[in-house]
C-alpha positions, -999 to +999 in steps of 0.1 A: +000+000+000+013+034-010+001+048+024+029+027+041+055+046+021+042+082+020+039+101+053+007+119+043-029+129+052-059+121+029-080+150+020-115+155+034-144+171+016-141+204+034-104+208+024-114+215-012-135+245-002-103+264+001-097+282-032-059+278-031-061+241-023-087+235-050-065+253-075-035+231-067-056+199-069-070+209-103-034+215-115-025+180-103-055+165-121-048+183-153-011+173-152-021+136-147-046+139-176-020+153-200+014+139-188+007+103-179-003+093-215+031+105-226+046+075-208+020+048-216+029+018-238+007-008-254-031-011-254-049+014-232-082+011-213-112+033-219-138+043-193-171+048-211-194+057-182-226+050-202-214+015-212-204+009-176-239+019-164-255-006-188-231-033-176-239-025-140-276-028-148-271-062-164-252-074-133-278-062-110-305-080-129-285-112-131-278-111-094-313-104-084-306-070-068-332-054-046-329-023-068-342-040-100-374-020-101-354+012-103-332+002-132-355+010-160-358+046-149-321+050-141-312+037-176-336+061-192-318+089-174-284+075-185-295+074-221-308+110-219-275+121-204-255+102-231-275+120-259-270+154-241-233+152-237-225+145-274-189+141-286-163+143-259-126+150-257-105+123-241-079+124-214-065+096-192-090+099-164-086+088-128-124+082-127-127+078-089-119+112-075-130+109-039-112+134-017-096+105+002-078+095-030-058+128-028-029+128-003-011+158+011+025+152+021+038+186+032+038+208+001+034+178-023+001+163-034-004+127-045-032+112-066-037+076-056-060+046-063-060+043-100-081+011-101-107+027-125-083+047-147-090+048-184-095+073-212-126+094-206-139+129-207-119+151-183-153+166-173-161+132-156-132+137-132-141+173-126-178+166-120-169+136-098-146+158-077-172+185-073-200+162-063-178+142-039-166+174-022-199+193-023-184+222-042-206+253-045-213+269-079-186+296-074-160+269-067-171+249-097-167+280-119-132+285-106-124+248-111-135+249-148-117+282-154-085+268-138-086+236-159-096+251-193-078+284-188-109+304-199-142+315-184-167+286-189-194+294-215-229+280-215-219+250-237-191+240-213-214+243-183-239+221-199-214+193-208-199+196-173-233+193-156-241+162-178-209+145-168-214+154-131-248+137-132-232+107-149-205+105-123-232+105-095-252+078-113-221+057-118-213+060-081-248+050-072-250+019-094-214+009-084-227+009-048-257-011-057-235-037-073-212-036-043-241-044-020-243-079-035-207-085-045-184-069-020-170-086+011-158-054+027-174-045+060-191-013+048-228-002+048-232-001+010-270+001+013-267+034+032-242+047+008-265+038-021-292+058-005-270+088-001-256+087-037-290+081-052-304+111-035-274+132-047-279+120-083-317+126-083-312+161-069-285+169-095-305+155-124-336+174-113-316+207-110-301+201-145-335+196-161-351+224-142-325+248-157-343+244-190-319+217-204-337+195-229-329+158-226 
């Protein structure tokens, strides 16, 4: 475990509310997106969130999940989001940006736990970070401007909001699968309820803003 070799402290949600800290984290994420592919060799993985959601749904049905009645509606939402996001640029994404996966060791930051890495829209990582850390709108605007080096326009906001919803839905359905497959001592049912509520609120906000799906 890398934690045995790095004297560090994992981030908590509240840490990213500090503008300077958030800026440094976004610089780290962008550096990983851009620089790591320069050192890759051989076949590379992709992380297509909408394919993953369909695969999770198939697993949940095969395993007799207690959430089967929800799957039709969730997949309809996923299909609507997939249509809305359109074509995406690709970067080597981390795809699991929980604050605890960012370590602070003095003045150095580390991005760990690359189990789900693969080429994906960078907006998936940004949306995942924002939702996992409860960032407010002003912080999200700063995050997008820092990453893209320009003031986000309406089109960028829309694509970002779509991928933020998708990241929340992926976290929800991952937790549903984990309820029936994981042997870790963790209350996945409670986590599913929390993430599902976050997704539904985010999806409702997105559609209430007049976005056609």
